[in-house]
N, C-alpha and C positions, 0 to 999 in steps of 0.2 A: 339749377343744373347749368353747367357751362355749355357753350357751343361746342358740338362734337362733329367731327368729320371722319368718315370712314369710306374706304374703297373695298368693294367686293367683286367677285366674278359675277358677270351677268347671269350665268346659269344657276347661281345660288340665290337669286332674288326670289322672294316669296310672293304669293298672290297678294298678301296684305301690303307689301312694300310697293308693288305695282299699283295697287289701288290708291295708296297715299300719293304717288306721283300723279296719278290721274286727277285726284282732288286738287293738287297744287296747280296743275295745268288748267283746270276748269276756270280759274279766275284770271288766266293769262291770255295774251293775244294768240297763242298757239295751243288751243284747247284739246290736246291729245287725250284720247280715251284709253282705257286699260288694254283693249285689244291691240291697238297700234303700239303702245308702249311695250307690250309683251313681244310683239314682232321685232321691235327695235332691239330688245334684249337678246334676241337670237342672232342679230347681225353685228353686235358689238361685243367686246371682250370684258370690259370693266365698267363699273358704275360708281361714281363718287356721290356720296350722300351727306348733306349737312343737316344736322338736327339741333334745334334750339329748344331746350326744356323737353327733350324727347320727341318733339314733333318735327316732321320733315319740312325744311325751309328752302332746300335747293338740291338739285341733282344734275348729273351730266353723264351720259354714256361716252366712253372713249376707248381708245386703244393706244398701247405703246408698241411701236413697230418701227422698222426701218423702211424708208422710201429711197430706193436706189442706194442703199448702204448708209444713209443719213438717219440718225435717231430722230424720231418724231412722236409727238403727242397729237393725235387726231381726235378732235372733239366732235361728237355727233349731237343728237338732240339733248337739250338741257334747259332748265328753267330755274329761276330764283324768285322766291316769294317777294311780293311788294311790301315787305315789312320795313320797319324803321332800322333794322339791323342788316339790311341787304348788302351794304358795303362790307361789313365785317364777314358776312357769309361768303361773299365773293373772294375776299382775301384768304379766308380759311380754306376754301376749295382750291385756290391756286397753290397755296402752301402744300396741300396734300398732293396735288398733281406734280409739283416740283420734287417732293420727297420720292414719289414713285419713279420719277424720271431719273434722278441721280442714282437710285438703287439699281435701275435697269441698265443705265448707260453711264457708269462712272467715268469721269474724266473726259466726257465728250459734250460738245454743244448739241442742243436739242431744238428742233424747230416745232413750233406749236401753231396749229391751224384750226380754224372754225368757220362756220357760216353764221351770218347775222342779218337781221332785217332792219335794224335801227343802229344809229351810231353809238348808242349806249353800250353795245357789245364790245367796243374797243377798250372799255375799262378792264376787261379781263387781260388784255395784252399790254397794259400801260407800263408794267414793270419789265417788259422784255426789250430786246434790242432790235434795231433795223426792222421796225414794223412796216409791213406792206399791206395796203397802200398807206402813204402818209403825205400830208401837205408839204408842198415845196420840193418834192422828190419825184423825179421821173424814173419809173421802174426800168431796170435793165432787162436785157433779154433773159438772163438767168432768173431774175426775180419773176418775170412773167411765166417762165417755165415752171417755177415752183407753184405759182397760182394754178397752172394747168394740172400739175401733179395732184394737188389737193382736190381740185374739181373732179378729176378722174376717180380719186379715192372716195369722194362723196357720191359717186354715181351720177354726176352731172353730165349730160350729153354735150359733146363738143359743139354741137349745133346751137346750144343755148348759152354757152359760156363765152364771154368777151374778155380775152386775156389782157387787154389794155386798160380796162376799167375794173377788172377782177369781179365782174358781176354776172349773174345768171338769171335769165328769164324763167319764170316758173310755168307750170302747166295747169294752174287753177287749184291745185291741192295744197295742203299744209306742208311746208318744208320742214325738214329735220334740222332746224337751226337752234342756236343757243339764244335763249330769251332772257333778257335782263333789262331793267329800267333803272336808270341812274337816279340817285337821290338828290343829285345836284345838276339837273339838266342845263342850267345856265352856264355851267363850266365846260360844256361840250364845244369844241372848236367848230366854228361855222364852216370851215373848209372841210372838216371831217363830215359834218352833217350833209354837206353838198354831195358827197358820194352817193347819197340815197335819194337824191331829188328825182331821178328818173326810174326809181324802183317802185313797183306796185306790190306792197305786202299782201294784198288780197289775192293776187295772182300767184303768190308763192315765190316772188323774186327774192334773191339773196345776194349778199356780198361775201366773197371769200377773202379772208384776211389771215395773216400769219406774222409771227415774230420769232426771235431767237432767244433762247435761254443759254447763256454762255456757261461753260464748265466751271469757271471760277465763281460765278454767282450761284450755281446749283450746289456747289460743295457745302454751303452753309445749311442746306436742307437734308444732308446725309443723316 
């Protein structure tokens, strides 16, 4: 059976699907249990699920909405299984997200934002434009403002969020971040990895990152 990806409304998730997500998370750095995953399903609108041979190998809660009039994909809690196909799973999930975006926002650029605890998460953004933060680039005031907008949407307290480093200190609990482990850690840019040097994953610290999907690139996903 081929790799399959589907998106459904969070309120349509079954108890069995929530349990599968919990089983996947149990072996990951963010071991969310079914109760918290059910709570997150109430706070988000959509859930993307990737299945390999009928078994769940990746998922992400998200919403398609406008932030100040700008189309956005806002990714919440998510996780990808540490399987040998995790790169393919990541690409398939991104493809599904882009298809949903172009259907919701035809002929418009879309900003995509998420939280992560490790530099591996940047792999989700690598096909996008103007990724923030990125090495060798000093974020503009507007780019820092976008970081604050995403932080606010994620429910991060302004007192915990540092807009110049796009990072947030946690409160000791598990953050609702996107969890992914690169299959090629040696390819991670050391300058990107350095963004996480002062973050403490055990405290729930996260980095807020985002990038742009341009309308001309999204058109091929229609």
